[in-house]
N, C-alpha and C positions, 0 to 999 in steps of 0.2 A: 791546787788541780797538782794532781802526782802523777809520774809515768807511770806505763801499765808495762807489765813485765809481759814479755813472747810466750808462746805456749810450749817451749822448751823450757822455761823457767815456770810456768804453771805446774809442770809433773812433775818437777822436784819439788816446790810446794807442797803437793800433795801428797809425794811420799815420804815427805820431813814430817808432815803433820801425822802423817799415819800411823808412822815409826811411833808418835809418842803417844796419840792416844789409842792403839790397837794394842799397849803394853796393859791397858784397864779393861778387864773381860765383864761381862756378862755379870758373876758372882759381884767384883766391884761394884756395880751400879743398884745389881738389887739388892746390894746390904745398902747401900746408902738409901734409896726408895724405901727401906723399912727403919734404919734407923732415925735416918733422918736428917743426918749429921753433913755438914758441909763438906765438899770432895778437894780437904786439902790437897792429898796427896797429888792429884790429878791438877789442880790448879800450880803448886809449884813445878811438878813436871812441864807444864807448858811455859811458866814464867822461865824455867832454869833454859828452855828450848829457845828462848827467845820470841816467842808464838804473841804473849799478851802487847808487844810492842810492836806489830804489823805495821800501822796506819799510822804509828807515833812519830815525829821530823826523828831524822838520823841526830842531830847534835844532840839529842838527849836519851841516845840508847836504843831508838825505833829505828827500826828497817824502811820507813819513808814510803811506802808501798801505798797502792789505792784500792779503794772500795770492790773491786773486783777482786783482786787479791785477798780480800779480808773476805767474802765472799766464799771465796774456792776452801779457802780457811777453814770457817763456819758450815760448810756443806759436808766437808770429813770429819769433824770434830764432832756432828750431829749423828752418822753413819755407822758409828760403831756401838750401837747396844746404850751408849748416857745419853742420848735425848736431848730433851732443854735443859734438864741437870749440870750434863757436858757443856751445852752451849752457852746456857745462861751463865755458868761462873767465870767465864773467858768475856762474852763479848761487849758487857758492858767497858772493857778497857777499848774496844773497837772502836763505838761512835760517839761514848758517853762523853769523855774528856772534851770533847770536841769545842766548847764554847773556850774552854781552856786552852788550844792548839792557839785558835783563829784570833780570841781576844784577851787573852793573859799577857800580862805584862812579861821583858823577858828573867826577871828576878821570879816570878810567880810560877813560871813553864820550867826553873830553874831547880824548885821548889817541891813541885807536884810534880810534874812527869817520869823522872828517872826512878823515882819509888814505886807508880804504878805499873810500869815496863816492869820493873826487876819482884814484882808481886809481893813486896815489902810493904804496900799499901793497900787496901781494899776500899772500895767507894761504893757507899750506896748514893739512889735519888730519891729525894725529898720534891717531886713534882706534882703526883695525884692527890688531888681532895675531896674528902668524903661527898661534899655538898657538888662537887665542880665537876668533877670526872673530864669528861675531853675539853670543855667548855674553858680552859687553860684563865682565861682571861678572868674568870669570874673566881680567881682561887682569893683567901682572907688570910692566909699566914702572914705576917704582917714585922715587919722589921723598921723598928722605930731607931732615928738616928738620934745618939749620944755621942758625948766626945770621945774620940779616937774609935768609936764605930757604931754597932747596931744592939738593939736589942730586939730576938723574936719571939714573939709568940703565936702559937697555932699547931695546926692538926696538917698530917699526910697522911695516904694508907696507898698498899699496896707499893711499899717500900723494899725494893728486895735486897737482901744481904746484913739488912740493919741487925742483925745478930751478932757479925762476925766483923763489919767494917767499922775502922777507924775515922774513916772524913765521910762526910757527907757534900753532894753538892745539892746546893737547896733554892728551890724556887720563892720569892716570898712578894709580896707588893710591899712596896715604899711609898705609896703614894695610893690613897683609898679610891677604889674603883670608879664612884660616883665624884671624886673632884679632878679626874683626868680629862683631858680633850677627847682622846681615842680610849676604847676599848683596852687596848696594847699595849698605850703608855703604864708609868708608874711599876714595872715589873722589873726586879733584880735578881741576879743570880751571886749566888755565895759560894764558894768552896772550902771548909773549916772543918775543924775538928767533930768527932760526932762525942760531943759529952755527953753523957749517960747519967750524970747529975740534975744534965738540964733536958735531958730530952728522952722517954720515957718509952719504950720499944715492947709491942703487944705482938708478938705471933701470933699468924694467920692461916690455921691449920685448913685446907686446901685438897684438891683432886688429884693433883699431879707433882712432878717437880718439887716433893718433899724435899731434897736435899740441898734447894738456894731458896732461902728461908724469906717470906713475904710477911711485911708486919703491915701493925698500924701503929703511928708513932704522935707523939704529944710533947709538943714541945715549950715549956716556960721557964720565958727568961734567961734565955739562950744568948750569950754575949757573942759576938761575931769582930772582931777587927775589922778594922777599914782593911786591912792588906791583903783581907779573906775575901774581898768585892772582887768578882770579874767584868770587869769593862766597867762602862758608867752604870750610874744609877738610873733606872728605871728604865733600860733599852732590853733588858733580859728576854721577853718575849722571841725581839728577832735575833737573839744569840742562841735561841735555842731551833729556832727553824734551821740552821745551818746543820744539825744532825738529825733531823727529821727523813730524810730520803733515805741516806745511809740503813738508819737504824730499820727502815721497812725494808731496803735488801737484803739485807741479814737475816731475820727475821724470816722471810721468804726462802731465802736460802737453806736456813735451818730447818724449817719445816719438809724441805725436798729431802732434804739428809735424812728426816727421820723417815720418811717413805720410802725412800729407795732403800734401808734397811728393812725395814718392813716388806718389803716385797722380795727382796733378796730371800729371807728369812721364809716366807711363807711359799715361796717356789724348791727352796731344797726341803721345806715339810711335803710337799705335793708329788715331788719325784721319789720319796721313801716311803711317805703315807700308802697302805695298800689295802685296799677295800675291794670287795668281789674278786679277788684275785687280779687284780689291775691297779696300779699305782693311780692315783687318783688325778693328779697332774696329766694323765692321759686323756681326762676328760675335757671336754670343750667349757663344761660348764664352770669347770675349775681353772681352765687356762687363757678363755679370753676376758673376765672379769680383771685378772693379774695382766692381762697385756695391755687392758685398756687403762687401768692407774697407771702403769708404765709411763705408756705413752703423755697423758695427763702433767706425770712429775717432768719428763724431759721435755714438754713444750713449756713449762712453770721455768726450770733451769734456763732455758735458751731468753725468756723475758728477762730474767734475772741478768743473765749476762748482758743484756741490752740496757739495763737500768744501769748497771755498774759503770760501762764501757760511757754511756752518759754522762755520768757525775764526774768519773774521772776525767773528761775532756771538758770540764767546764760546761757543760751543755744546760740547759732545763730537761730535767728527769721525772717531776714529779707524776704525771701518768701513768711513767713506766715503773716509776718505784712503787707507787702505789698497786698496782696489777698485780706485779712479784708477789706484793705481802698478799693480796687475794689469792691469786691463782696458786700461790705456794702453798700455801694453809690447808686451801681445799684440797688440792691435789694429795699433800702428807696425810693430810687428816681421812680422806677416803682410803689411802693404800694401806693404811693403817687399819682401818676397819676391814678392807678386803683380807688381810691378811688375819684377823680375828678369825673370819668368816671361812678362810680354808682350812684351816685348824680346827674348824668345828667345835667341838665340846671343850677342846684340848686349848680354842685358841681364849678362852675364859678361866683358863689354871697359869698362875704368875709362873709354871717353871717355864713356858712356851716365850715369856717375855714380850708376845707382842699386846696382853691387853696395857702392861706398864708402858710402852712405846706409844701404845692410844692415846692412856692418860697426858703425855706430855705432851703431844703435839695437838691437843686440843686444845692449849693455850693458845696457840697462835693464830687462831681464829677470831679470838677475844681481846688480844693485846698485842702491840700497844693502841690499836686505830680497829674500831668497829669495821665490819664486811659493810653493813649500811652506810658509812662517813663515807668508806671510799666509792662503793656507787656512787652515792651524790656528788663527793669531787668529780668521778669519770661524766657523769650527767650536767655539770655544770661548767666545767674546764675541758672535755674534749667536745661533750657535744652542745654548748652552748644552749642548755636548758637553762629555764631560770631557777636562783637558789630556792633549794625544799627545805631549807631547815633554818 
């Protein structure tokens, strides 16, 4: 639990983040969407300004702030043309290392957190597997105990930034599923070097967020020393639960940021585009859909703030966090589409950037959890209906 800053501090935070983010204009992000290169300059600028450590403990160089501040930051990061390429290049630092912060030893925190905060280390996450998907208890990547460490074999998919990362947080089984008393037992987390002699990385071509790579990785005999294991062997599933609610809140905030960016672009275009001797923004057929999209975005943002406030206060927030992700992604996606529709045929042209932002925000409806599972969660946990899966 962390103390949340006040409204004045939040405005200063927005201005500070905005000052960095707006140095990278549409041309920069257009180029990254075209060439697929990781936005190293952007990542370094955010690190140099101290934003990569916003939720990290102060004793290791972070700011020690809460998920509320992180959500405000990530909305701002996503609101100025970079979309999910900008957001994904930094947001892993905000929730990904949480198992280290909560369950790592002091020595591990001293080794691992300062380089992440400074932007010197980049970490990818080997959690998802092609045959398991969201059913994490069914992962098959196995870490066999050997003297002084473990030897890992297995496969992961949708591992972001593995092309550029030097570290990997790896979720494995250390006890086979069939040998466990409970499905969630026998899962262990490691944070270790991404040894490319033992990990084969294959980039996945995809619809959007080209600058932040996604990969299928194949692990063949990776040795992981004992000191790179986080917490107790076999308790990794419970450790990853610590980061799920913050992740959902931040993804929702990022989608909302993209949505507001799209609405602002559409409104600007509608004010300037003249057809039949009047600006198209004078027509209610243009005005009303944009106004409605704005209202949905604003409503989703209020839910994001509520979820983050509950989390920072140490209160249960599963329903609110999942709702933030659902509503934020839907509102962002719909706003991006309305921006394309407002531009008409030009919305289909790369020149106006809204088609790129539409491709960027689409990801938030798919990951890190599907809309259907969120609806099932609300049905079961909030409405007390029978479990449906």
